[in-house]
C-alpha positions as a printed NumPy array, in Angstrom:
array([[ 11.544,   4.394,  13.493],
       [  7.969,   2.225,  12.63 ],
       [  9.511,  -1.483,  13.04 ],
       [  7.361,  -4.656,  13.347],
       [  6.846,  -7.862,  14.391],
       [  5.278, -10.523,  12.574],
       [  5.568, -14.218,  12.24 ],
       [  3.697, -16.467,   9.498],
       [  2.655, -17.941,  12.831],
       [  1.218, -17.913,  15.912],
       [  3.533, -19.119,  19.074],
       [  6.561, -18.421,  17.757],
       [  7.785, -15.684,  20.013],
       [  6.617, -12.694,  17.81 ],
       [  5.56 , -10.378,  21.163],
       [  8.612, -11.759,  23.938],
       [ 10.318,  -9.837,  20.434],
       [  8.397,  -6.717,  20.844],
       [  8.066,  -6.141,  24.584],
       [ 11.814,  -6.617,  24.872],
       [ 13.254,  -4.396,  21.918],
       [ 10.773,  -1.676,  23.11 ],
       [ 11.926,  -2.31 ,  27.201],
       [ 15.134,  -2.524,  25.401],
       [ 15.286,   1.693,  23.692],
       [ 14.381,   2.86 ,  27.394],
       [ 12.955,   6.755,  26.563],
       [ 11.015,   8.621,  23.68 ],
       [  9.337,   4.526,  22.649],
       [  5.714,   4.095,  21.595],
       [  4.79 ,  -0.455,  21.887],
       [  1.663,  -1.106,  20.184],
       [ -0.329,  -4.061,  20.078],
       [ -2.444,  -4.804,  17.122],
       [ -3.028,  -8.732,  17.545],
       [ -5.881,  -7.599,  18.769],
       [ -8.044, -11.016,  18.534],
       [ -5.232, -12.118,  21.61 ],
       [ -3.405,  -8.397,  22.363],
       [ -0.996, -10.538,  25.223],
       [  1.616,  -7.467,  25.391],
       [  0.768,  -6.251,  28.517],
       [  0.954,  -9.045,  30.479],
       [  4.353,  -8.144,  30.303],
       [  4.979,  -4.277,  30.285],
       [  2.15 ,  -4.333,  32.506],
       [  1.053,  -0.54 ,  31.884],
       [ -1.15 ,   2.182,  33.576],
       [ -4.09 ,   2.066,  31.08 ],
       [ -5.168,   6.334,  31.679],
       [ -7.538,   5.893,  28.674],
       [ -9.876,   3.426,  27.358],
       [-12.282,   4.526,  24.176],
       [-14.646,   2.246,  22.429],
       [-14.262,   1.103,  18.62 ],
       [-17.221,   1.324,  15.331],
       [-17.877,   0.372,  12.461],
       [-20.584,   1.308,   9.744],
       [-23.566,  -1.11 ,   9.078],
       [-26.273,  -0.478,   7.105],
       [-29.812,   0.264,   8.892],
       [-32.298,  -0.47 ,   5.864],
       [-36.173,   1.328,   6.225],
       [-38.172,  -1.552,   5.059],
       [-40.429,   1.185,   4.472],
       [-39.147,   3.234,   1.54 ],
       [-37.109,  -0.601,  -0.085],
       [-39.123,  -1.559,  -2.941],
       [-37.228,  -4.853,  -2.501],
       [-35.548,  -4.169,  -6.256],
       [-31.939,  -6.755,  -4.734],
       [-30.037,  -4.086,  -5.724],
       [-27.945,  -4.292,  -2.176],
       [-28.067,  -8.164,  -1.523],
       [-26.38 ,  -8.227,  -5.57 ],
       [-23.679,  -5.572,  -5.232],
       [-22.448,  -7.225,  -0.986],
       [-19.621,  -8.903,  -1.435],
       [-20.183, -10.593,   1.072],
       [-23.29 , -11.959,   1.048],
       [-24.413,  -9.623,   4.369],
       [-27.922,  -8.825,   3.117],
       [-30.732, -11.23 ,   2.311],
       [-33.657, -10.179,  -0.03 ],
       [-37.233, -12.378,   0.061],
       [-40.273, -11.478,  -1.382],
       [-41.355,  -9.352,   1.703],
       [-38.627,  -8.333,   3.466],
       [-34.606,  -7.453,   3.133],
       [-32.281,  -9.93 ,   5.942],
       [-29.447,  -7.734,   7.437],
       [-26.664, -10.383,   8.711],
       [-24.276,  -7.429,  10.521],
       [-21.661, -10.641,  11.413],
       [-20.709, -10.985,   7.427],
       [-20.499,  -7.1  ,   6.546],
       [-17.203,  -5.285,   6.123],
       [-18.825,  -1.855,   6.978],
       [-17.726,  -1.049,   2.544],
       [-21.181,   1.169,   1.836],
       [-21.639,   0.222,  -1.002],
       [-25.45 ,  -1.274,  -0.347],
       [-26.386,   2.586,   0.695],
       [-24.716,   4.948,  -1.732],
       [-26.081,   2.243,  -4.455],
       [-29.964,   1.663,  -2.893],
       [-32.431,   3.659,  -5.616],
       [-34.566,   4.038,  -2.739],
       [-32.249,   5.904,  -0.985],
       [-33.926,   3.196,   2.022],
       [-30.411,   2.259,   3.537],
       [-28.886,   4.393,   5.936],
       [-25.32 ,   3.691,   7.882],
       [-25.354,   3.209,  11.624],
       [-22.661,   2.084,  13.858],
       [-21.566,  -0.868,  15.518],
       [-19.34 ,  -1.712,  18.243],
       [-16.885,  -4.272,  17.33 ],
       [-14.345,  -4.048,  20.032],
       [-11.81 ,  -1.005,  21.785],
       [ -9.088,   0.973,  22.306],
       [ -6.559,   1.06 ,  25.359],
       [ -3.573,   3.358,  26.316],
       [ -1.273,   4.012,  29.264],
       [  2.437,   3.951,  30.101],
       [  4.928,   2.496,  31.774],
       [  7.111,   4.985,  32.743],
       [  8.772,   6.72 ,  29.574],
       [  7.288,   3.526,  27.797],
       [  3.841,   4.413,  26.07 ],
       [  1.449,   2.089,  25.6  ],
       [ -1.16 ,   1.134,  23.012],
       [ -3.445,  -2.006,  22.499],
       [ -6.632,  -3.241,  20.714],
       [ -9.308,  -5.372,  22.064],
       [-11.696,  -7.115,  19.275],
       [-15.501,  -7.897,  21.042],
       [-16.08 , -12.46 ,  20.743],
       [-17.76 , -13.191,  18.372],
       [-16.134, -10.081,  15.969],
       [-15.077, -10.685,  12.238],
       [-13.037,  -7.647,  11.676],
       [ -9.348,  -6.537,  12.933],
       [ -8.016,  -4.332,  10.412],
       [-10.448,  -1.109,  11.804],
       [ -9.116,  -1.987,  14.928],
       [ -5.989,  -1.845,  14.221],
       [ -5.983,   1.276,  12.086],
       [ -7.216,   3.088,  15.11 ],
       [ -4.342,   2.09 ,  16.885],
       [ -1.964,   2.849,  14.374],
       [ -3.284,   6.316,  13.906],
       [ -1.497,   7.315,  17.224],
       [  1.693,   6.751,  15.923],
       [  4.048,   9.484,  16.991],
       [  6.492,  10.132,  13.735],
       [  8.815,  11.539,  16.382],
       [  9.114,   8.266,  18.4  ],
       [ 10.642,   5.055,  18.056],
       [  7.603,   2.451,  17.348],
       [  7.314,  -0.711,  17.727],
       [  4.136,  -3.304,  16.531],
       [  3.365,  -6.373,  17.328],
       [  1.668,  -7.54 ,  14.541],
       [ -1.03 , -10.258,  14.295],
       [  0.268, -14.254,  13.389],
       [ -0.406, -14.815,   9.57 ],
       [ -0.532, -13.274,   6.836],
       [ -3.766, -12.394,   6.145],
       [ -5.152,  -8.925,   6.233],
       [ -5.16 ,  -8.458,  10.127],
       [ -0.693,  -8.828,   9.641],
       [ -0.496,  -6.895,   6.187],
       [ -2.721,  -3.771,   8.317],
       [ -0.033,  -4.055,  10.936],
       [  3.008,  -4.117,   9.105],
       [  1.791,  -1.626,   6.171],
       [  4.469,   1.832,   5.75 ],
       [  6.754,  -0.458,   8.606],
       [ 10.215,   1.11 ,   7.881],
       [ 11.494,  -2.245,   8.869],
       [  9.706,  -5.734,   9.336],
       [ 11.236,  -8.375,  12.107],
       [ 10.019, -11.996,  11.456],
       [ 10.216, -14.052,  14.428],
       [ 10.601, -17.751,  13.931],
       [ 11.129, -21.598,  14.888],
       [ 13.208, -24.26 ,  12.876],
       [ 10.375, -26.483,  12.033],
       [  8.818, -27.253,   9.131],
       [  5.782, -25.377,  10.01 ],
       [  7.529, -22.256,  10.777],
       [  9.947, -22.648,   7.72 ],
       [  6.462, -22.703,   5.965],
       [  4.519, -20.174,   7.151],
       [  8.111, -17.596,   7.073],
       [  8.164, -18.239,   3.778],
       [  4.561, -17.289,   3.381],
       [  5.372, -14.249,   5.132],
       [  8.413, -13.411,   2.982],
       [  6.603, -13.431,   0.628],
       [  4.033, -11.173,   1.835],
       [  6.921,  -8.346,   2.772],
       [  8.658,  -9.169,  -1.043],
       [  5.324,  -7.803,  -2.297],
       [  4.814,  -4.931,   0.439],
       [  8.185,  -3.553,  -0.26 ],
       [  9.157,  -3.466,   3.137],
       [ 13.14 ,  -4.502,   4.579],
       [ 12.603,  -7.295,   6.226],
       [ 15.323, -10.066,   8.424],
       [ 14.393, -12.926,  11.255],
       [ 15.011, -13.902,  14.36 ],
       [ 15.015, -17.676,  14.509],
       [ 13.623, -18.222,  18.358],
       [ 14.23 , -21.895,  20.506],
       [ 16.986, -21.969,  17.558],
       [ 17.878, -25.051,  19.042],
       [ 15.468, -26.904,  18.872],
       [ 15.799, -28.509,  15.456],
       [ 17.633, -28.852,  11.719],
       [ 19.057, -25.934,  10.472],
       [ 16.902, -25.958,   7.298],
       [ 15.34 , -22.47 ,   8.502],
       [ 18.983, -21.089,   8.557],
       [ 19.538, -22.263,   5.178],
       [ 16.651, -20.945,   3.133],
       [ 17.44 , -17.875,   5.198],
       [ 20.784, -17.99 ,   3.709],
       [ 19.289, -19.171,   0.347],
       [ 17.453, -16.165,  -0.267],
       [ 20.051, -13.886,   1.12 ],
       [ 17.79 , -12.77 ,   4.576],
       [ 19.486, -11.202,   7.357],
       [ 19.806, -13.796,  10.633],
       [ 19.362, -11.008,  13.499],
       [ 19.544, -12.518,  15.918],
       [ 19.1  , -16.318,  16.957],
       [ 17.458, -17.591,  20.461],
       [ 18.517, -20.686,  22.329],
       [ 15.968, -22.993,  23.82 ],
       [ 15.581, -22.21 ,  27.751],
       [ 13.608, -23.5  ,  30.27 ],
       [ 14.213, -19.848,  32.074],
       [ 13.069, -17.818,  28.98 ],
       [  9.711, -20.191,  29.199],
       [  9.456, -19.901,  32.886],
       [  9.665, -16.127,  33.016],
       [  7.573, -16.136,  29.636],
       [  4.595, -18.209,  32.028],
       [  4.952, -16.161,  34.734],
       [  4.621, -12.674,  32.622],
       [  8.041, -11.588,  32.975],
       [  9.829,  -9.686,  30.444],
       [ 13.237, -12.153,  29.078],
       [ 15.384,  -8.955,  30.156],
       [ 14.092,  -9.272,  34.092],
       [ 14.967, -12.955,  34.077],
       [ 17.715, -12.806,  31.645],
       [ 19.748,  -9.156,  31.699],
       [ 22.296, -10.222,  29.772],
       [ 19.717, -10.288,  26.586],
       [ 18.93 ,  -6.438,  27.403],
       [ 22.246,  -5.892,  25.561],
       [ 21.591,  -8.27 ,  22.49 ],
       [ 18.389,  -6.469,  21.601],
       [ 20.686,  -2.551,  21.858],
       [ 22.912,  -4.231,  19.154],
       [ 19.585,  -4.79 ,  17.304],
       [ 17.837,  -1.252,  17.424],
       [ 21.441,   0.175,  16.676],
       [ 21.653,  -2.456,  14.036],
       [ 18.263,  -1.68 ,  12.377],
       [ 19.476,   2.647,  12.86 ],
       [ 22.228,   2.138,  10.41 ],
       [ 19.935,   0.145,   7.467]])
């Protein structure tokens, strides 16, 4: 079973839930941190990293000798990564999305594709838990190719927990895609509700089953709960605001170690998801 953990906004406790679920399972579990812009699940899991490999995307390389400055490449580039001036073609790698259209459609065959490193993957273990995460290089903008590389390591014979990037843009969609179930972590604030609504719309369009965990559930009003009841969305768990949880998080200590009673709650949640 593939369970993704997502949120409409950052800071809701998504990683707390993802790591807690993974540590509750005990064995035959994979935890994949797909928040490649700011991965932090490893801080709580503390895995022994055994493998590291770079992640590349293909970007164009222009042979100025072959190029006749026809401008076809610039015309078809949807991201304005190519500019054709009167005597030279300029490429802006930071804007390139590696779609390959320019090299495919160049009438002079003056463009070839070359590797550009955008980040790396690390794999490791913590006991019976298999850990995979990706790290995007500073200044890069393409998170989705790294997320795809992470998900290539999914073992269908294990329970897979995916810690998704926050938000509702391409990286989040790439992370939750093909999940059997998605847990949306939110908080009872106006921003939390607004971004939860956006995330719900995305998951409904993707036709992925989902439920909600309300973190810091006692800090504000009941509007998030009212919304969930109105939309017939399952509230899977409520985690109250506790100083002990915040203190453990600040030290990189999993919630299970700080408050062992939560292990049983997350195990019950997993049993509930197995029956869906």
